[in-house]
N, C-alpha and C positions, 0 to 999 in steps of 0.2 A: 599777276600772280602774287600772293602774299609772300613776305619775306620768309616766313616759316616754311611754307610749301616749297619755295624756291630752294632753300638750303637743304631740306630733306631730299629733294630731287637731285641736287648736286651730290650729296653724300652717297646716295644709291648709285649714281653714275660713276663715282670714283671707285666704288667696289666692283662694279661690273665691267668697266672699261679701262681701269688702270691708268698708267702714266700718260698715254696719248690723250685721254680726256682730261687728266688732272693738271697737266703742265700750266695751262693758262689760269687755273683757278687756285693755285698754290702760291703763297707769298714767297718771295726770294729768300727770306730768312725764317721760314716756317720751321717748327720743331716737331718731329714725329718719332714716336716710340712704338716699335714693332717687337713682338715677342720671339719670333723665329726668323732669323737668329736675333737674339736679344741685342738691340742696338738703339742708340739715339741718333737720329739722322736729321740733317738740316736741308732746307730749301730744295733745290733741284736734286741733290743727292738723296734726300728723303723721298722725293717723288719717284726717283729711279728705283728705290726700294719697293715702291708700290708696284712697279712693273714686274718685279720678281713674284709678287703676290697677285698679279692680274689673272684673268681667266676664270673668275668666279662665275659659275653657270647660273646660280641663283643666290639671292641674298634676301633674308627676312629680318627686318628690324622690329623689335618689340620693346615694350616698356620705355617708350620714347619720352624724353623730357627736353623742353626747349625754353631757353631764357634769353631775352633780348633786352639789352641795356644800351641805349644810345647807338653807337656804331659797333658794338660787340655782341655777338650771338654765340651761345653755347648749345650744342646738341649732345645729349647723353642717351645711350641706348644699349640694349642687348642685341647681339647679332648672331644669326645662324647662317653660315655661308657654305655653299657646296661647289666643288669643282670635280671634274672627272678623275676617277681613280684615286680619291683621297677621302678620308673620313670627314664628316661635317665638322666645320670649325665653329666653335662657340666662343664668344668673347663679350666683355663689357667694353664699350667704347665711349670716348668723349672727343668731340671736335670743337674747336673755337674758330670762329670766322670774324674778320674785321671788314667793315665797310670802308674801303679805300677809294674815296672820291666817287662813290656810286657803284663800285664794283666789289662784290663780296669775295674775299680771298681767305683761304684756309691758312691759319697761322699756327695751329697746334692740333695734333691728333695723337691719341694713345689707344692702344688695344691691350686689354688684360684678359688672357684666356680664362674661360669660365665653364662650368658644367652646363649641360643641356638644361634649359630652364624647367623642363618637365621633371627633372631629377632633383632640382634644388629644393632644399628644405625651407619651409616657411619661416619668416622672421619671427623671433620671439617678442 
């Protein structure tokens, strides 16, 4: 599997499976920024924050961008995620991965709440 395909699959798995899936794929010193509650979280603590946001029933990533430079990869995308009994969550996201001796580890993740892309105004 190509690196790009592998990392997109990992990113989707992190959304759908949460902490149990993420623990081995997150760097010990990763930095994560989540909007609700607004926090900067680190490493295992940050992954634990993902557990609080686990349980996404569906996730759709669009407007995907991928950049690979040596052992650093950046994924940027728009997400629409759905869970039971909650409104659909829309955000702009960016994740950075580091190839650590042949194993890709998440070192940074940020979510910025956004409008539903169908409601967004075109860029001028």
